Structures are given as structure tokens and as C-alpha cells.
C-alpha positions in Angstrom: 18.8 -10.6 0.8 18.4 -8.2 3.7 15.5 -6.3 2.2 13.3 -9.4 1.9 12.2 -9.1 5.5 10.8 -5.6 4.8 8.2 -6.9 2.3 4.8 -8.3 3.2 2.8 -10.1 0.5 -0.9 -9.5 1.2 -3.6 -11.6 -0.5 -7.0 -9.9 -0.2 -9.8 -12.5 0.1 -8.2 -15.2 -2.0 -10.7 -17.7 -3.2 -8.6 -20.8 -3.9 -6.8 -22.7 -1.1 -4.5 -24.1 -3.8 -3.5 -20.6 -4.9 -2.5 -19.8 -1.3 -0.3 -22.8 -1.1 1.3 -22.0 -4.5 1.9 -18.4 -3.3 3.7 -19.7 -0.2 5.9 -21.8 -2.5 6.6 -18.9 -4.8 7.7 -16.7 -1.9 10.0 -19.3 -0.5 11.6 -19.8 -4.0 12.4 -16.1 -4.0 13.5 -15.7 -0.4 10.4 -14.0 1.2 8.5 -15.3 4.1 5.9 -12.6 5.2 2.5 -13.9 3.9 -0.6 -12.2 5.0 -4.2 -13.2 4.2 -7.3 -11.0 4.5 -10.5 -12.8 5.3 -9.3 -16.3 4.5 -8.6 -19.3 6.6 -7.9 -21.9 7.9 -4.3 -22.4 6.7 -4.2 -26.2 7.1 -6.4 -26.8 4.1 -5.2 -30.0 2.4 -5.1 -28.4 -1.0 -3.0 -25.4 0.3 -0.5 -27.7 2.0 -0.3 -29.9 -1.2 0.5 -26.9 -3.4 2.9 -25.3 -0.9 5.2 -28.4 -1.2 8.3 -27.5 0.9 7.0 -24.1 1.9 4.6 -25.4 4.5 6.4 -23.3 7.1 5.5 -20.1 5.3 1.9 -21.3 5.0 1.8 -22.2 8.7 3.2 -18.9 9.8 1.0 -16.8 7.5 -1.1 -14.3 9.4 -4.9 -13.8 8.9 -6.5 -10.4 9.3 -10.1 -9.4 9.4 -9.6 -6.4 7.1 -7.1 -5.0 4.6 -6.5 -1.9 6.9 -5.4 -4.3 9.7 -3.1 -6.2 7.4 -1.4 -2.9 6.3 -1.3 -1.2 9.7 2.5 -1.7 10.3 3.5 -0.9 6.7 4.8 2.5 5.6 3.9 1.9 2.0 1.1 -0.2 0.4 1.5 -1.1 -3.3 -1.5 -2.4 -5.1 -1.2 -4.7 -8.1 -3.4 -4.4 -11.2 -3.7 -5.7 -14.7 -6.5 -3.3 -15.7 -6.1 -0.4 -18.1 -7.7 3.1 -18.0 -8.8 5.5 -15.3 -6.9 5.3 -12.0 -5.3 2.1 -13.1 -3.5 3.9 -15.9 -1.1 5.4 -13.2 0.3 2.0 -12.4 4.1 1.7 -12.8 5.6 -1.2 -14.7 6.9 -3.7 -12.2 10.6 -3.8 -13.2 10.9 0.0 -12.9 9.0 0.0 -9.6 11.0 -2.9 -8.1 14.3 -0.9 -8.0 12.8 2.0 -6.1 10.8 -0.3 -3.8 14.0 -2.2 -2.9 15.7 1.1 -2.0 12.8 2.2 0.2 12.8 -1.2 1.9 16.0 -0.4 3.6 14.1 1.7 6.1 10.5 0.9 5.6 8.0 -2.0 5.7 6.3 -2.4 2.3 3.2 -4.3 1.5 2.5 -5.7 -1.9 -1.3 -6.2 -2.2 -3.0 -8.7 -4.5 -6.7 -8.8 -5.1 -9.2 -11.6 -5.6 -8.7 -14.0 -8.4 -12.0 -13.1 -10.1 -11.9 -9.3 -9.9 -8.6 -8.1 -8.5 -8.5 -5.0 -6.3 -11.6 -2.8 -6.5 -11.5 1.0 -5.8 -12.5 0.3 -2.2 -9.2 -1.6 -1.7 -7.2 0.8 -3.8 -8.1 3.6 -1.4 -5.7 2.0 1.0 -2.8 1.7 -1.5 -0.3 4.4 -2.0 1.0 3.2 -5.4 0.0 0.8 -8.1 2.2 -1.5 -10.1 1.4 -3.7 -13.1 3.1 -6.6 -14.8 3.4 -6.0 -18.5 1.6 -8.8 -20.4 0.1 -9.4 -23.9 -2.8 -7.1 -24.4 -5.0 -9.9 -25.7 -4.8 -11.8 -22.4 -3.4 -9.7 -19.5 -4.8 -11.6 -16.6 -2.4 -13.7 -14.5 -3.1 -16.5 -12.1 -2.6 -15.2 -8.5 0.4 -17.4 -7.7 2.0 -16.5 -11.1 1.6 -12.8 -10.3 3.2 -13.2 -6.9 6.1 -15.2 -8.3 6.8 -12.5 -11.0 6.7 -9.7 -8.4 8.8 -11.6 -5.9 11.3 -12.4 -8.6 11.7 -8.8 -9.7 12.1 -7.6 -6.1 14.8 -10.3 -5.6 16.7 -9.3 -8.7 16.5 -5.6 -7.8 17.9 -6.4 -4.3 20.7 -8.4 -5.9 21.7 -5.5 -8.2 21.1 -2.7 -5.7 23.9 -0.5 -4.5 23.6 -0.1 -0.7 22.2 3.3 0.3 20.4 4.9 3.2 16.6 5.2 2.5 14.4 7.7 4.3 12.2 6.3 7.1 8.5 6.8 6.5 5.6 6.4 8.9 3.4 3.3 8.9 -0.1 3.3 7.5 -1.6 3.3 11.0 -0.1 6.8 11.4 -0.7 8.2 7.8 -4.2 6.8 7.3 -5.9 8.8 10.2 -4.1 11.9 8.8 -5.5 11.3 5.4 -9.0 10.9 6.8 -8.6 14.2 8.7 -7.3 15.9 5.5 -10.3 14.6 3.5 -12.7 15.9 6.1 -10.9 19.3 6.1 -11.0 19.5 2.3 -14.7 18.7 2.3 -15.3 21.4 4.9 -13.7 24.1 2.7 -15.5 22.9 -0.4 -12.3 21.7 -2.2 -13.7 18.2 -2.7 -17.4 17.2 -2.8 -18.8 15.4 0.3 -20.7 12.9 -1.9 -17.6 11.7 -3.7 -14.4 12.6 -1.9 -12.5 9.4 -3.0 -11.8 10.7 -6.6 -9.5 13.4 -5.3 -8.3 11.6 -2.3 -7.0 8.7 -4.4 -4.8 11.1 -6.3 -3.6 12.8 -3.0 -2.8 9.4 -1.6 -0.8 8.6 -4.7 1.1 11.9 -4.4 2.1 11.1 -0.8 2.8 7.5 -1.8 5.4 8.6 -4.4 7.2 10.8 -1.9 6.5 8.9 1.3 5.7 10.7 4.6 8.0 11.2 7.6 6.6 11.7 11.1 7.3 15.4 10.9 5.4 15.7 7.6 2.4 13.9 9.0 2.5 16.3 12.0 2.4 19.3 9.7 -0.4 17.9 7.5 -2.4 17.1 10.7 -2.0 20.7 11.7 -3.1 22.0 8.3 -6.2 19.8 8.4 -7.1 21.0 11.9 -6.7 24.7 10.9 -8.8 24.3 7.7 -11.6 22.7 9.8 -11.4 25.4 12.4 -11.7 28.2 9.8 -14.4 26.4 7.9 -16.4 25.9 11.1 -16.5 29.6 12.0 -13.1 30.5 13.3 -12.8 34.3 13.0 -9.0 34.5 12.9 -6.6 32.3 11.0 -3.2 31.7 12.5 -1.7 34.2 10.0 -4.1 36.9 11.2 -3.2 36.1 14.8 0.5 36.4 14.0 0.0 39.7 12.2 -2.0 41.1 15.1 0.7 40.0 17.5 3.4 41.8 15.5 1.3 45.0 15.6 1.1 44.9 19.3 4.9 44.8 19.7 
């Protein structure tokens, strides 16, 4: 499964060492091996090793990061997982439908699947760093899954999507380390022109991040958006001529 190497499974501050080991086993069952932990270690915990069974190599090779942003820095697309309903979470795509598209994008992009803490999942603070949301359909009476169960189901659906996929060339998107600074500049620019409030910019920026997440961003597109953000800030901070005015003035001189 060639696309397996393009997926990273990121556990944000997992509480149970046993769950980490069970996740490692689930990934090996489904042919994945990129396990990333945010704010959790060491990896030689006895309970983790016990639950990993024959996936102790994945456990041993898991990388630990100090922050979620660091764990996602080399990924072009960050996909958050949620079982919650309502609000921003209502935009989550059912896993099976999302898996097909994610597998196609994995042909040219590194994709992170992000899982939250066992007790509260991903909060809005973590969701700010995710471009898309996926959800595993479950019974409404009890939608919450154990962390390792959730990872197993997601990994299984991605494996099945890869098995059924028709090979095609996917566009190559920039990594989060390139797109995130642009989004910060864009947020500052939109605040400067009064499009979003400075006391709560995240409400709109989450939607903008989701828009870009659906389409993906190429290096050229990030360059254009950076230019737009710089020009908005320049005008908002007292620039007397926009680029359009400069161009019109230049044409008149000819």
C-alpha cells in the first residue's frame, strides 16, 4: 500500500500508556507505521509495550513532539477527528467518504490524522490547526469510541480506500509549516481592515482554514495569498495608493 507512508497518526496528549500501545498495534494491523505523540513519553512504558504486542517496533520508532504545530509541520493536510455534534463539528465528513479523497491526495501529500485526548477529544484550540474534520458514524446514544478503536477504524477505512483506488496523479500541496504562517498573516490583515474582530478572529479563521483545507494550497497560491495579506495591511496602515491605483496612474503616463 504505497499511500500508507504518506499518513501520520498524531495522538494529542494521550492519557493512557496502554492506549498508545494498542494504537501502535492497530496501525501495524492496517499497514501504517508513522505514529506521532504530542506531549507524551517515554515510549518504553511497560503497559504500552504489553498492549503493542508485536508492534513494539512502531512504538519504539514513534516520535514525540512538544506541540501539535510541531507534529504537523511537515504535513500538507491536517485532519482532525471528532465525535461531537453541532457548531463547527457539524462540518465533519463521515469517515468512509473522506477516506477515498484522502487516499487520492496522499499520492502527493503528507497527511496527518489527529486524535484528541481520551477524556475530551480535540478542543477548538487544537482544531485551529486542522484543515478538515472527519467523524466515525456511531449510535447516537453512545458515540464515544476508545482511542485505539477510533484509530483502528480510521486506519482500516484508509487501507480499504487505497486497495480500491484507481491510480491517479494528485496535486502537490504545501506543508503546514508554509501555510500556517500565511494564515496568520491573513488573519492579521483581515483584522486590520475590520473584516474580522480582533477579540475573536478564530470564528472566521476556522471557516477560512476549512475552505483552504478542502481545496488544498499550492506554493503559488500561498505566494498569492501572502501578497494579498501584505497589501491589505499596507492599505489599512495608511498607504495612500493601492496597487490598482498605481497601475492606473502608470497607464495614464504612457
